[in-house]
N, C-alpha and C positions, 0 to 999 in steps of 0.2 A: 794506208791511204787508198782511196778508191781510184781506180784507173780511168782515164779518159774524161775527167771532169775538170781538170786544171787547165787554165789558158796557157798558150805557148809563150815561153819566156825568150825574148830575142834581144840582140844588140840594139841600142837606142841612141840617137843623137839628140841632145838637148840644146836648143837655140834660145838665147836670151835676147831681149829687146835692145841691149847695149851692144850686141854683136858677138858676145862670148859664146863659144860652143864647147861642149864636152861630151864624152861618150860614157854610157852606163848600160844597164840592162833593164828592160821593162817589157810589158805586154804590148806596147805600141812601138813602132819603129822610129817615130819622130815626135818630140814634145817641144812646144813653143811656150816659153815663160816670159813674164814681164820683167822680172828682177831676179838676179842671181847673187852669189857671194862676192862677185867682183864689183857690183854696183850697189849692193844693199848698204844703207847708212850704218847699220849695226857693225858691219865688217870693215867698212872703209873709214869710219869716223867722221864722215861728212853728213850734215843734216840737210835734206831737201824737203821743204814744206811746199806741197802743191795743193792749192785750193781750186780744183777744177770746177767745182759746182758753184762757187761763189757764196758758200754758206756764211763765211765770216763777214763779208761785205754786206750781205743781206741782213745779218743780225745787227751790224752797226747802224745801217740805215733805219731799221725798224725802231731801235731804241733811241736813236737820235731824234726821230720824228715824234716818238712818244714823249720824250723829255720836253719838246716844244709845246705839245698839247697840254701837259701838266702845268707849264708856266702860263699858258694862255688862260687856263681855267682859274688858276690862282690869281692872275691879274684881273680877271673879270669878277672876282669875289665869290665865285660859286664853290660849293663843296666838291671835293674830289670824287664823290660818289656819282656825280653827274657826268664824269668822264667816260666815254664809250670804251668798251673792252675791245682791244685789237689783238690780232694774231691768234684767235681761237676759232 
């Protein structure tokens, strides 16, 4: 191995968002993580579904509105080809 090209390997404290801390070794003295083995659903057996961006609700609103438009076009007796394209 070449000398003087490798980073320094030091003791490191890892801090999770749940408050758990543990020590390991790394090139950084402190690492902050969002999830660890104490709070990860795979290890705990609990499922937490978090929809922070609202994608599911936005999908439901878009297609609920689209279904109403299809019904209105059908009620008016127009062909579905006259329905404007949405979401593109």
